[in-house]
KEMILO-540051 format. One record per atom (N, C-alpha, C, O, CB): residue in one letter; atom name; x, y, z. Coordinates in steps of 0.2 Angstrom, whole numbers, plus 2048, in hexadecimal, padded with zeros to 3 digits. Glycine has a CB too. Layout:
<atoms>
A	CA	X	Y	Z $
...
</atoms>
This chain:
<atoms>
M	N	1FD	D83	D67 $
M	CA	1F8	D88	D65 $
M	C	1FC	D8F	D65 $
M	O	201	D91	D68 $
M	CB	1F1	D88	D6B $
P	N	1F8	D93	D62 $
P	CA	1FC	D9A	D61 $
P	C	1FB	D9E	D68 $
P	O	1F6	D9D	D6C $
P	CB	1F8	D9F	D5A $
S	N	200	DA3	D6A $
S	CA	201	DA5	D70 $
S	C	1FB	DAB	D6D $
S	O	1FA	DAD	D67 $
S	CB	20A	DA7	D74 $
E	N	1F5	DAE	D73 $
E	CA	1F1	DB3	D71 $
E	C	1F5	DBA	D70 $
E	O	1F8	DBC	D75 $
E	CB	1EA	DB4	D75 $
P	N	1F5	DBD	D6A $
P	CA	1F6	DC3	D6A $
P	C	1F3	DC9	D6D $
P	O	1ED	DC8	D6E $
P	CB	1F7	DC4	D64 $
L	N	1F5	DCC	D6D $
L	CA	1F2	DD2	D72 $
L	C	1EC	DD6	D6C $
L	O	1E6	DD7	D6D $
L	CB	1FA	DD9	D74 $
A	N	1EF	DD7	D66 $
A	CA	1EB	DD9	D60 $
A	C	1EE	DD5	D59 $
A	O	1F3	DD5	D57 $
A	CB	1EB	DE2	D5F $
I	N	1E8	DD3	D56 $
I	CA	1E9	DD2	D4E $
I	C	1EA	DD7	D4B $
I	O	1E7	DDC	D4F $
I	CB	1E4	DCE	D4A $
T	N	1ED	DD9	D44 $
T	CA	1EF	DDE	D42 $
T	C	1EA	DDD	D38 $
T	O	1ED	DDA	D34 $
T	CB	1F7	DDD	D43 $
L	N	1E5	DE1	D37 $
L	CA	1E5	DDE	D31 $
L	C	1E7	DE3	D2E $
L	O	1E7	DE9	D30 $
L	CB	1DE	DDA	D2E $
R	N	1E9	DE0	D29 $
R	CA	1EE	DE8	D24 $
R	C	1EE	DE3	D1C $
R	O	1EC	DDD	D1A $
R	CB	1FC	DEB	D28 $
R	N	1F2	DE9	D19 $
R	CA	1F1	DE7	D10 $
R	C	1F6	DE3	D0F $
R	O	1F7	DE3	D15 $
R	CB	1F1	DEC	D09 $
A	N	1F9	DE0	D0C $
A	CA	200	DDB	D0B $
A	C	202	DDE	D04 $
A	O	1FE	DDF	D00 $
A	CB	1FE	DD2	D09 $
A	N	207	DE0	D04 $
A	CA	20B	DE4	CFF $
A	C	212	DE3	CFD $
A	O	216	DE7	CFB $
A	CB	20B	DEB	D01 $
S	N	214	DDC	CFF $
S	CA	21A	DDA	D00 $
S	C	21B	DD4	CFB $
S	O	217	DD0	CF9 $
S	CB	21A	DD8	D07 $
A	N	220	DD3	CFA $
A	CA	223	DCA	CF7 $
A	C	223	DC6	CFE $
A	O	220	DC0	CFE $
A	CB	22D	DCA	CF4 $
P	N	226	DC9	D03 $
P	CA	223	DC4	D0A $
P	C	21C	DC4	D0E $
P	O	21B	DC0	D13 $
P	CB	228	DC4	D0E $
D	N	219	DC8	D0D $
D	CA	213	DC9	D0D $
D	C	20E	DC2	D07 $
D	O	20A	DBE	D0A $
D	CB	213	DD1	D0B $
A	N	20F	DC2	D01 $
A	CA	20E	DBD	CFD $
A	C	20F	DB7	D00 $
A	O	20B	DB2	D01 $
A	CB	213	DBE	CF9 $
A	N	218	DB7	D02 $
A	CA	218	DB0	D02 $
A	C	214	DAD	D07 $
A	O	211	DA8	D06 $
A	CB	21E	DAE	D02 $
A	N	214	DB1	D0F $
A	CA	211	DAF	D14 $
A	C	209	DAD	D12 $
A	O	206	DA8	D14 $
A	CB	212	DB4	D18 $
A	N	205	DB4	D0F $
A	CA	1FF	DB1	D0D $
A	C	1FC	DAB	D0C $
A	O	1F8	DA8	D0E $
A	CB	1FD	DB3	D09 $
A	N	202	DA9	D05 $
A	CA	200	DA3	D03 $
A	C	203	D9C	D05 $
A	O	203	D97	D01 $
A	CB	202	DA5	CFD $
D	N	206	D9C	D0A $
D	CA	208	D99	D12 $
D	C	201	D98	D16 $
D	O	1FF	D94	D19 $
D	CB	210	D9E	D17 $
V	N	1FE	D9C	D15 $
V	CA	1F9	D9C	D18 $
V	C	1F4	D9A	D14 $
V	O	1EF	D99	D18 $
V	CB	1F7	DA2	D1C $
W	N	1F2	D99	D0F $
W	CA	1ED	D97	D0B $
W	C	1ED	D90	D08 $
W	O	1E8	D8C	D06 $
W	CB	1ED	D9B	D06 $
L	N	1F5	D8E	D08 $
L	CA	1F8	D86	D07 $
L	C	1F3	D82	D0D $
L	O	1EE	D80	D0C $
L	CB	202	D85	D0A $
A	N	1F7	D83	D13 $
A	CA	1F4	D82	D19 $
A	C	1EE	D82	D1A $
A	O	1EB	D7D	D1A $
A	CB	1F7	D85	D1D $
S	N	1EA	D87	D1A $
S	CA	1E2	D86	D1D $
S	C	1DC	D84	D17 $
S	O	1D6	D82	D19 $
S	CB	1E0	D8F	D20 $
F	N	1E0	D84	D10 $
F	CA	1DD	D7E	D0A $
F	C	1DE	D76	D0C $
F	O	1DA	D72	D0B $
F	CB	1E0	D80	D02 $
A	N	1E4	D76	D0F $
A	CA	1E5	D6D	D11 $
A	C	1E2	D6C	D16 $
A	O	1E2	D66	D18 $
A	CB	1EB	D69	D12 $
A	N	1E0	D70	D1C $
A	CA	1DF	D6F	D21 $
A	C	1D5	D70	D21 $
A	O	1D1	D6D	D25 $
A	CB	1E4	D74	D27 $
A	N	1D3	D74	D1C $
A	CA	1CB	D77	D1B $
A	C	1C8	D71	D18 $
A	O	1C2	D6F	D19 $
A	CB	1CA	D7F	D17 $
L	N	1CE	D6E	D11 $
L	CA	1CA	D6B	D0B $
L	C	1CF	D65	D0A $
L	O	1D4	D66	D07 $
L	CB	1C9	D71	D03 $
P	N	1CE	D5F	D0E $
P	CA	1D2	D5A	D0F $
P	C	1D0	D57	D07 $
P	O	1D4	D55	D03 $
P	CB	1D0	D56	D18 $
T	N	1CA	D56	D06 $
T	CA	1C9	D52	CFF $
T	C	1C9	D58	CF7 $
T	O	1C7	D57	CF1 $
T	CB	1C0	D4E	D01 $
V	N	1CB	D5E	CF9 $
V	CA	1CD	D5F	CF3 $
V	C	1D0	D60	CF0 $
V	O	1CF	D66	CF0 $
V	CB	1CB	D61	CF2 $
V	N	1D5	D5F	CEA $
V	CA	1DB	D5F	CE8 $
V	C	1DC	D64	CE4 $
V	O	1DA	D65	CDE $
V	CB	1DD	D5A	CE6 $
S	N	1E1	D68	CE8 $
S	CA	1E5	D6E	CE5 $
S	C	1E8	D6E	CDC $
S	O	1ED	D6A	CDB $
S	CB	1EC	D70	CEA $
P	N	1E5	D70	CD8 $
P	CA	1E7	D6F	CD3 $
P	C	1F1	D73	CD2 $
P	O	1F5	D72	CCD $
P	CB	1E2	D72	CD0 $
R	N	1F1	D76	CD5 $
R	CA	1F5	D78	CD6 $
R	C	1FD	D77	CDD $
R	O	1FC	D76	CE3 $
R	CB	1F0	D7D	CD7 $
S	N	203	D77	CDB $
S	CA	207	D75	CE0 $
S	C	208	D7D	CE3 $
S	O	204	D82	CE2 $
S	CB	20F	D70	CDD $
A	N	20D	D7B	CE8 $
A	CA	20C	D81	CEC $
A	C	212	D85	CEB $
A	O	213	D8A	CEE $
A	CB	20C	D80	CF3 $
D	N	215	D83	CE6 $
D	CA	21A	D88	CE3 $
D	C	215	D8E	CDE $
D	O	214	D94	CDF $
D	CB	222	D83	CDD $
E	N	211	D8A	CDA $
E	CA	20C	D8F	CD6 $
E	C	207	D92	CDA $
E	O	205	D97	CD8 $
E	CB	208	D8C	CD1 $
V	N	205	D91	CDF $
V	CA	202	D93	CE6 $
V	C	206	D98	CE8 $
V	O	203	D9E	CE8 $
V	CB	201	D8D	CED $
H	N	20C	D98	CE9 $
H	CA	210	D9F	CEA $
H	C	211	DA3	CE6 $
H	O	212	DA9	CE7 $
H	CB	215	D9F	CED $
G	N	212	DA1	CE0 $
G	CA	213	DA5	CDB $
G	C	20D	DA9	CDA $
G	O	20E	DAF	CDC $
G	CB	214	DA2	CD5 $
Y	N	205	DA6	CD8 $
Y	CA	202	DAA	CD7 $
Y	C	1FF	DB0	CDD $
Y	O	1FC	DB5	CDC $
Y	CB	1FE	DA6	CD4 $
F	N	201	DAE	CE2 $
F	CA	201	DB2	CE9 $
F	C	206	DB9	CE6 $
F	O	204	DBE	CE4 $
F	CB	206	DAC	CF2 $
R	N	20D	DB6	CE7 $
R	CA	211	DBD	CE4 $
R	C	210	DBF	CDE $
R	O	214	DC4	CDD $
R	CB	218	DBD	CE4 $
D	N	20C	DBD	CDA $
D	CA	20C	DC0	CCF $
D	C	206	DC3	CD0 $
D	O	205	DC9	CCE $
D	CB	20C	DB8	CC6 $
V	N	201	DBF	CD3 $
V	CA	1FA	DC3	CD2 $
V	C	1F3	DC4	CDA $
V	O	1ED	DC6	CDA $
V	CB	1F7	DC0	CCB $
V	N	1F6	DC1	CDD $
V	CA	1F2	DC3	CE4 $
V	C	1F5	DCA	CE7 $
V	O	1F2	DCF	CE7 $
V	CB	1F2	DBC	CE9 $
V	N	1FA	DC9	CE9 $
V	CA	1FD	DD1	CED $
V	C	1FD	DD7	CE9 $
V	O	1FC	DDC	CEC $
V	CB	204	DD1	CEF $
P	N	200	DD6	CE1 $
P	CA	201	DDB	CDD $
P	C	1FB	DDE	CDB $
P	O	1FA	DE4	CD9 $
P	CB	205	DD9	CD7 $
L	N	1F6	DDA	CDA $
L	CA	1EF	DDC	CD5 $
L	C	1EA	DDB	CD8 $
L	O	1E6	DDC	CD4 $
L	CB	1EF	DD8	CCF $
R	N	1E8	DDA	CDF $
R	CA	1E1	DD9	CE2 $
R	C	1E5	DDC	CE8 $
R	O	1EB	DDC	CEA $
R	CB	1DC	DD2	CE1 $
E	N	1DC	DDE	CED $
E	CA	1DD	DE3	CF2 $
E	C	1DF	DDA	CF6 $
E	O	1DC	DD4	CF6 $
E	CB	1D3	DE9	CF5 $
T	N	1E5	DDD	CFA $
T	CA	1E6	DD6	CFF $
T	C	1E7	DD7	D05 $
T	O	1ED	DDA	D06 $
T	CB	1EC	DD2	CFD $
W	N	1E3	DD6	D0B $
W	CA	1E5	DD7	D11 $
W	C	1E8	DD0	D16 $
W	O	1E8	DCB	D12 $
W	CB	1DF	DD9	D14 $
V	N	1EB	DD0	D1B $
V	CA	1EF	DCE	D1D $
V	C	1EB	DCE	D26 $
V	O	1E8	DD3	D28 $
V	CB	1F5	DD2	D1B $
A	N	1EC	DC9	D29 $
A	CA	1EC	DC9	D2F $
A	C	1F3	DC7	D32 $
A	O	1F5	DC2	D30 $
A	CB	1E7	DC5	D32 $
D	N	1F5	DCB	D37 $
D	CA	1FB	DCB	D39 $
D	C	1FD	DC9	D40 $
D	O	1FD	DCF	D43 $
D	CB	1FE	DCF	D37 $
A	N	1FE	DC3	D45 $
A	CA	1FF	DC5	D4B $
A	C	205	DC6	D4D $
A	O	205	DC4	D53 $
A	CB	1FD	DC3	D4F $
G	N	208	DC7	D4B $
G	CA	20E	DCD	D4D $
G	C	215	DC7	D4A $
G	O	216	DC2	D47 $
G	CB	20D	DD2	D58 $
A	N	21A	DCB	D4F $
A	CA	220	DC5	D4E $
A	C	220	DBF	D4D $
A	O	223	DBD	D48 $
A	CB	223	DC5	D51 $
D	N	21D	DBC	D53 $
D	CA	21C	DB6	D55 $
D	C	21A	DB2	D51 $
D	O	21C	DAD	D50 $
D	CB	21A	DB6	D59 $
D	N	214	DB4	D4F $
D	CA	211	DAF	D4A $
D	C	210	DB1	D43 $
D	O	20E	DAC	D3F $
D	CB	20B	DAD	D4B $
G	N	211	DB8	D42 $
G	CA	210	DBB	D3C $
G	C	208	DBA	D38 $
G	O	202	DB9	D3A $
G	CB	217	DB7	D37 $
I	N	20A	DBB	D32 $
I	CA	202	DB8	D2E $
I	C	201	DB3	D30 $
I	O	206	DAF	D32 $
I	CB	201	DB7	D26 $
I	N	1FA	DB2	D31 $
I	CA	1F4	DAD	D33 $
I	C	1ED	DAE	D30 $
I	O	1E9	DA9	D31 $
I	CB	1F4	DAE	D3A $
G	N	1EC	DB4	D2B $
G	CA	1E7	DB1	D28 $
G	C	1E7	DB6	D21 $
G	O	1ED	DB8	D20 $
G	CB	1E1	DB2	D2C $
V	N	1E3	DB8	D1B $
V	CA	1E4	DB9	D17 $
V	C	1DB	DBA	D12 $
V	O	1D7	DB6	D10 $
V	CB	1EA	DB5	D16 $
M	N	1DB	DC1	D12 $
M	CA	1D6	DC1	D0D $
M	C	1D9	DC9	D06 $
M	O	1DD	DCE	D04 $
M	CB	1CF	DC3	D13 $
V	N	1D2	DC4	D02 $
V	CA	1D4	DC8	CFC $
V	C	1CF	DCA	CF6 $
V	O	1CD	DC5	CF2 $
V	CB	1DA	DC5	CF8 $
L	N	1CD	DD0	CF6 $
L	CA	1C8	DD3	CF3 $
L	C	1CA	DD3	CEC $
L	O	1D0	DD3	CEA $
L	CB	1C5	DDA	CF6 $
H	N	1C5	DD2	CE8 $
H	CA	1C6	DD6	CE1 $
H	C	1BF	DD7	CDC $
H	O	1BB	DD4	CD9 $
H	CB	1CC	DD0	CDC $
D	N	1C0	DDF	CDE $
D	CA	1B8	DE2	CDB $
D	C	1B3	DE0	CE1 $
D	O	1B4	DE2	CE7 $
D	CB	1B6	DDD	CD3 $
D	N	1AF	DDD	CE0 $
D	CA	1A8	DDB	CE5 $
D	C	1AA	DD4	CE8 $
D	O	1A7	DD2	CEC $
D	CB	19F	DDB	CE1 $
E	N	1AE	DD0	CE6 $
E	CA	1B0	DCA	CEA $
E	C	1B2	DC9	CED $
E	O	1B7	DCC	CEC $
E	CB	1B1	DC6	CE8 $
L	N	1B3	DC5	CF2 $
L	CA	1B7	DC5	CF8 $
L	C	1BB	DBD	CF4 $
L	O	1B8	DB8	CF6 $
L	CB	1B1	DC4	D01 $
S	N	1BF	DBC	CF2 $
S	CA	1C3	DB7	CEC $
S	C	1C5	DB2	CF2 $
S	O	1C4	DAC	CF3 $
S	CB	1CC	DBB	CE7 $
Q	N	1CA	DB6	CF8 $
Q	CA	1CD	DB1	CFB $
Q	C	1CD	DB3	D02 $
Q	O	1CE	DB8	D04 $
Q	CB	1D5	DAF	CF8 $
L	N	1CB	DAD	D07 $
L	CA	1CB	DAD	D0E $
L	C	1CD	DA9	D12 $
L	O	1CA	DA3	D12 $
L	CB	1C6	DAE	D10 $
Y	N	1D4	DA9	D16 $
Y	CA	1D6	DA3	D16 $
Y	C	1DA	DA7	D1E $
Y	O	1DB	DAD	D20 $
Y	CB	1DC	DA0	D0D $
L	N	1DA	D9F	D23 $
L	CA	1DC	DA0	D29 $
L	C	1E1	D9B	D2C $
L	O	1DF	D95	D2D $
L	CB	1D7	DA1	D2D $
A	N	1E8	D9D	D2C $
A	CA	1E9	D96	D32 $
A	C	1E8	D94	D36 $
A	O	1E8	D95	D3C $
A	CB	1EB	D95	D34 $
P	N	1E7	D8C	D31 $
P	CA	1E3	D87	D36 $
P	C	1E1	D89	D3F $
P	O	1DC	D89	D40 $
P	CB	1E7	D82	D36 $
D	N	1E7	D89	D43 $
D	CA	1E8	D8B	D4A $
D	C	1E3	D92	D4D $
D	O	1E2	D93	D52 $
D	CB	1F1	D8D	D4A $
W	N	1E2	D95	D47 $
W	CA	1DE	D9D	D48 $
W	C	1D9	D9D	D48 $
W	O	1D6	DA2	D4A $
W	CB	1DF	DA2	D44 $
R	N	1D5	D96	D43 $
R	CA	1CD	D98	D43 $
R	C	1C9	D98	D49 $
R	O	1C9	D94	D4D $
R	CB	1CA	D93	D3F $
G	N	1C4	D9D	D4A $
G	CA	1C0	D9D	D4F $
G	C	1C2	DA1	D54 $
G	O	1C1	DA1	D5A $
G	CB	1BF	D95	D53 $
R	N	1C5	DA7	D50 $
R	CA	1C8	DAB	D57 $
R	C	1C6	DB3	D54 $
R	O	1CA	DB9	D55 $
R	CB	1D2	DA9	D5A $
G	N	1C2	DB2	D50 $
G	CA	1BF	DBA	D4D $
G	C	1C2	DBD	D48 $
G	O	1BF	DC2	D45 $
G	CB	1C0	DBE	D52 $
I	N	1C9	DBA	D46 $
I	CA	1CB	DBE	D40 $
I	C	1C9	DBE	D3A $
I	O	1CB	DC2	D36 $
I	CB	1D0	DBE	D3F $
G	N	1C3	DB7	D38 $
G	CA	1BF	DB6	D31 $
G	C	1BA	DBC	D32 $
G	O	1B8	DBF	D2D $
G	CB	1BC	DAE	D31 $
D	N	1B9	DBD	D3A $
D	CA	1B0	DC1	D39 $
D	C	1B6	DC8	D36 $
D	O	1B5	DCB	D31 $
D	CB	1AA	DC3	D43 $
R	N	1BA	DCA	D3A $
R	CA	1BE	DD3	D39 $
R	C	1C0	DD0	D33 $
R	O	1C1	DD5	D30 $
R	CB	1C7	DD6	D3F $
F	N	1C0	DCC	D2F $
F	CA	1C3	DCF	D27 $
F	C	1BB	DCD	D24 $
F	O	1BB	DCF	D1E $
F	CB	1CB	DC9	D22 $
V	N	1B5	DCB	D25 $
V	CA	1B2	DCD	D22 $
V	C	1AD	DD3	D23 $
V	O	1A8	DD5	D1F $
V	CB	1B0	DC9	D21 $
A	N	1AF	DD5	D29 $
A	CA	1AB	DDC	D29 $
A	C	1B0	DE2	D25 $
A	O	1AD	DE7	D23 $
A	CB	1A9	DDF	D31 $
L	N	1B6	DE1	D26 $
L	CA	1BB	DE4	D1F $
L	C	1B7	DE3	D1A $
L	O	1B3	DE7	D19 $
L	CB	1C4	DE2	D1D $
A	N	1B8	DDC	D17 $
A	CA	1B4	DDB	D12 $
A	C	1B0	DDE	D0E $
A	O	1B0	DDF	D08 $
A	CB	1B2	DD8	D13 $
K	N	1AA	DE2	D14 $
K	CA	1A3	DE3	D13 $
K	C	1A5	DEA	D13 $
K	O	1A3	DED	D0E $
K	CB	19D	DE1	D18 $
E	N	1A8	DED	D15 $
E	CA	1A9	DF4	D16 $
E	C	1AE	DF6	D10 $
E	O	1AC	DFB	D0E $
E	CB	1AC	DF6	D1E $
R	N	1B2	DF4	D0D $
R	CA	1B5	DF5	D08 $
R	C	1B1	DF3	D01 $
R	O	1B5	DF5	CFC $
R	CB	1B9	DF1	D08 $
S	N	1AB	DF0	D00 $
S	CA	1A9	DEE	CFD $
S	C	1A0	DF1	D01 $
S	O	19D	DEC	D03 $
S	CB	1AC	DE7	CFE $
P	N	19E	DF5	D01 $
P	CA	198	DF5	D04 $
P	C	191	DF3	D00 $
P	O	18C	DF1	D03 $
P	CB	198	DFC	D06 $
R	N	191	DF4	CFB $
R	CA	18B	DF2	CF6 $
R	C	189	DEC	CF4 $
R	O	184	DEA	CF3 $
R	CB	18B	DF4	CEF $
G	N	18F	DE7	CF5 $
G	CA	18E	DDD	CF8 $
G	C	195	DDD	CF7 $
G	O	19A	DE1	CF8 $
G	CB	188	DD6	CF1 $
L	N	195	DD7	CF5 $
L	CA	19B	DD2	CF6 $
L	C	198	DCA	CF2 $
L	O	192	DC9	CF3 $
L	CB	19D	DD1	D00 $
S	N	19B	DC7	CF0 $
S	CA	19B	DC0	CED $
S	C	1A1	DBC	CEF $
S	O	1A6	DBD	CF0 $
S	CB	19B	DC1	CE7 $
L	N	19E	DB7	CEE $
L	CA	1A6	DB1	CF1 $
L	C	1A3	DAA	CEF $
L	O	19D	DA8	CEF $
L	CB	1A9	DB0	CFE $
W	N	1A9	DA6	CEC $
W	CA	1A8	D9F	CEB $
W	C	1AB	D9B	CF2 $
W	O	1B0	D9C	CF5 $
W	CB	1AC	D9D	CE4 $
T	N	1A7	D95	CF2 $
T	CA	1AB	D8E	CF6 $
T	C	1A7	D88	CF5 $
T	O	1A1	D87	CF3 $
T	CB	1AB	D8F	CFF $
F	N	1AE	D84	CF7 $
F	CA	1AB	D7D	CF6 $
F	C	1A5	D7C	CF9 $
F	O	1A3	D7F	CFE $
F	CB	1B0	D77	CF9 $
Q	N	1A2	D78	CF5 $
Q	CA	19B	D76	CFA $
Q	C	19C	D6F	CFD $
Q	O	197	D6D	D00 $
Q	CB	194	D75	CF5 $
V	N	1A3	D6D	CFE $
V	CA	1A4	D68	D03 $
V	C	1A4	D6B	D09 $
V	O	1A2	D68	D0E $
V	CB	1AA	D64	D03 $
N	N	1A5	D73	D09 $
N	CA	1AA	D77	D0E $
N	C	1A5	D7C	D13 $
N	O	1A4	D82	D14 $
N	CB	1B0	D7C	D09 $
K	N	1A1	D75	D17 $
K	CA	19C	D77	D18 $
K	C	19C	D7B	D21 $
K	O	197	D7C	D25 $
K	CB	197	D71	D16 $
P	N	1A3	D7C	D22 $
P	CA	1A4	D82	D29 $
P	C	1A5	D88	D25 $
P	O	1A5	D8D	D28 $
P	CB	1AC	D80	D2E $
A	N	1A5	D89	D1E $
A	CA	1A7	D90	D1B $
A	C	1A0	D93	D1A $
A	O	19E	D99	D1B $
A	CB	1AD	D91	D14 $
H	N	19C	D8C	D17 $
H	CA	194	D8F	D16 $
H	C	191	D8F	D1D $
H	O	18C	D93	D1C $
H	CB	190	D8A	D11 $
R	N	191	D8E	D23 $
R	CA	18E	D91	D28 $
R	C	195	D98	D2A $
R	O	191	D9D	D2C $
R	CB	18D	D8B	D2F $
F	N	199	D99	D2A $
F	CA	19D	D9F	D2B $
F	C	199	DA5	D28 $
F	O	198	DAA	D2B $
F	CB	1A3	D9E	D27 $
Y	N	198	DA4	D20 $
Y	CA	197	DA9	D1B $
Y	C	18F	DAA	D1E $
Y	O	18E	DAF	D21 $
Y	CB	198	DA5	D11 $
E	N	18B	DA7	D1E $
E	CA	183	DA7	D20 $
E	C	185	DAB	D25 $
E	O	184	DB1	D23 $
E	CB	17E	DA0	D22 $
R	N	186	DA9	D2B $
R	CA	186	DAD	D32 $
R	C	188	DB4	D2F $
R	O	185	DB8	D31 $
R	CB	18C	DAB	D38 $
H	N	18C	DB6	D29 $
H	CA	18C	DBC	D29 $
H	C	18A	DC0	D24 $
H	O	18D	DC4	D22 $
H	CB	190	DBD	D2B $
G	N	184	DBD	D23 $
G	CA	180	DBF	D1D $
G	C	17F	DBF	D17 $
G	O	17B	DC2	D14 $
G	CB	17F	DC2	D1D $
F	N	184	DBB	D15 $
F	CA	183	DB7	D0D $
F	C	17E	DB3	D0D $
F	O	17B	DB0	D12 $
F	CB	18A	DB3	D0B $
V	N	17D	DB2	D05 $
V	CA	176	DAD	D04 $
V	C	17B	DA8	D00 $
V	O	180	DAA	CFE $
V	CB	16E	DAF	D01 $
A	N	177	DA2	CFE $
A	CA	17B	DA0	CF8 $
A	C	177	DA0	CF3 $
A	O	170	DA0	CF3 $
A	CB	17E	D99	CF7 $
F	N	17B	DA1	CED $
F	CA	176	DA4	CE6 $
F	C	178	DA0	CE2 $
F	O	173	D9F	CDD $
F	CB	178	DAC	CE3 $
E	N	17D	D9D	CE2 $
E	CA	17C	D96	CDB $
E	C	182	D91	CDD $
E	O	188	D92	CDF $
E	CB	17E	D99	CD0 $
Y	N	17F	D8D	CDC $
Y	CA	182	D84	CDC $
Y	C	185	D83	CD6 $
Y	O	182	D85	CD1 $
Y	CB	17B	D7D	CDD $
T	N	18B	D81	CD5 $
T	CA	18D	D7E	CCF $
T	C	190	D75	CCF $
T	O	18F	D71	CD4 $
T	CB	194	D82	CCD $
D	N	192	D74	CCA $
D	CA	194	D6D	CC8 $
D	C	19B	D6E	CCA $
D	O	19D	D68	CCB $
D	CB	192	D6A	CC0 $
G	N	1A1	D73	CCA $
G	CA	1A7	D72	CCB $
G	C	1AA	D73	CC4 $
G	O	1B0	D73	CC4 $
G	CB	1A8	D6B	CCE $
S	N	1A6	D73	CC0 $
S	CA	1AB	D75	CB8 $
S	C	1AC	D7B	CB7 $
S	O	1AE	D7D	CB1 $
S	CB	1A8	D74	CB1 $
G	N	1AC	D7E	CBB $
G	CA	1AE	D86	CB8 $
G	C	1B4	D87	CBF $
G	O	1B4	D8D	CC1 $
G	CB	1A5	D8D	CB7 $
N	N	1B8	D82	CC1 $
N	CA	1BB	D86	CC6 $
N	C	1C2	D81	CC6 $
N	O	1C1	D7C	CC3 $
N	CB	1B6	D86	CCF $
E	N	1C7	D82	CC7 $
E	CA	1CC	D7D	CC6 $
E	C	1CD	D77	CC8 $
E	O	1CE	D71	CC5 $
E	CB	1D1	D7F	CC6 $
E	N	1CB	D79	CCF $
E	CA	1C9	D6F	CD2 $
E	C	1C3	D6C	CD0 $
E	O	1C0	D69	CD5 $
E	CB	1C9	D6E	CDA $
Q	N	1C2	D6C	CCB $
Q	CA	1BA	D6C	CCA $
Q	C	1B6	D67	CD0 $
Q	O	1B5	D61	CCF $
Q	CB	1B9	D69	CC0 $
E	N	1B6	D6B	CD5 $
E	CA	1B2	D69	CDD $
E	C	1AC	D6E	CDB $
E	O	1AD	D74	CDA $
E	CB	1B7	D6B	CE5 $
P	N	1A7	D6A	CDB $
P	CA	1A1	D6F	CDD $
P	C	1A1	D74	CE2 $
P	O	1A3	D73	CE7 $
P	CB	19B	D6B	CDE $
D	N	19E	D7B	CE0 $
D	CA	19F	D7F	CE5 $
D	C	198	D85	CE3 $
D	O	194	D85	CDE $
D	CB	1A7	D82	CE6 $
V	N	198	D88	CE9 $
V	CA	193	D8D	CE8 $
V	C	193	D94	CEB $
V	O	194	D95	CF1 $
V	CB	18E	D8B	CEA $
Q	N	192	D98	CE8 $
Q	CA	191	DA0	CE5 $
Q	C	18F	DA1	CEC $
Q	O	18C	D9D	CEE $
Q	CB	18B	DA3	CDF $
Y	N	190	DA8	CF0 $
Y	CA	18D	DAA	CF6 $
Y	C	18D	DB0	CF5 $
Y	O	191	DB2	CF2 $
Y	CB	191	DA9	CFD $
V	N	187	DB5	CF6 $
V	CA	188	DBC	CF5 $
V	C	186	DBE	CFC $
V	O	183	DBA	CFF $
V	CB	185	DC0	CEE $
W	N	187	DC6	CFD $
W	CA	185	DC9	D02 $
W	C	181	DD1	CFF $
W	O	185	DD5	CFC $
W	CB	18D	DC9	D08 $
R	N	17C	DD3	CFF $
R	CA	17B	DDB	CFE $
R	C	178	DDC	D06 $
R	O	175	DD8	D09 $
R	CB	174	DDE	CF7 $
P	N	17C	DE3	D07 $
P	CA	177	DE6	D0D $
P	C	171	DE8	D0D $
P	O	16E	DEA	D12 $
P	CB	17A	DEA	D11 $
</atoms>
């Protein structure tokens, strides 16, 4: 279990090292939270996507626990969509996701949308606790994983 830092810093990621660490968080979180969902991308492809698309072209924030633990969370905003929110598995349940959602609402005060897989019930509970409402359910034919998903929306 990681040591409890004095403060977790939320900051915008802007460099290749941040992209690699953010991709590592994404990979670990995806594997832990969604063991039945098969990712269509290899780890190298995920790293390339974060390096070439996510960090340079999206509003990317990271949760940084400092020198000992480094980047432990990532949130990506694209227009009014919360397109990514992943935490290192050992760091869940410590309020970091809550801080990311508060930041997302601050950055998109007119509303947000997001997609999550239907099998990810903990994510449903998390977003519903933050005022998001299920808006649309799909059979998954529109996502790379071909996994049934649900769109959530938040309106102030």
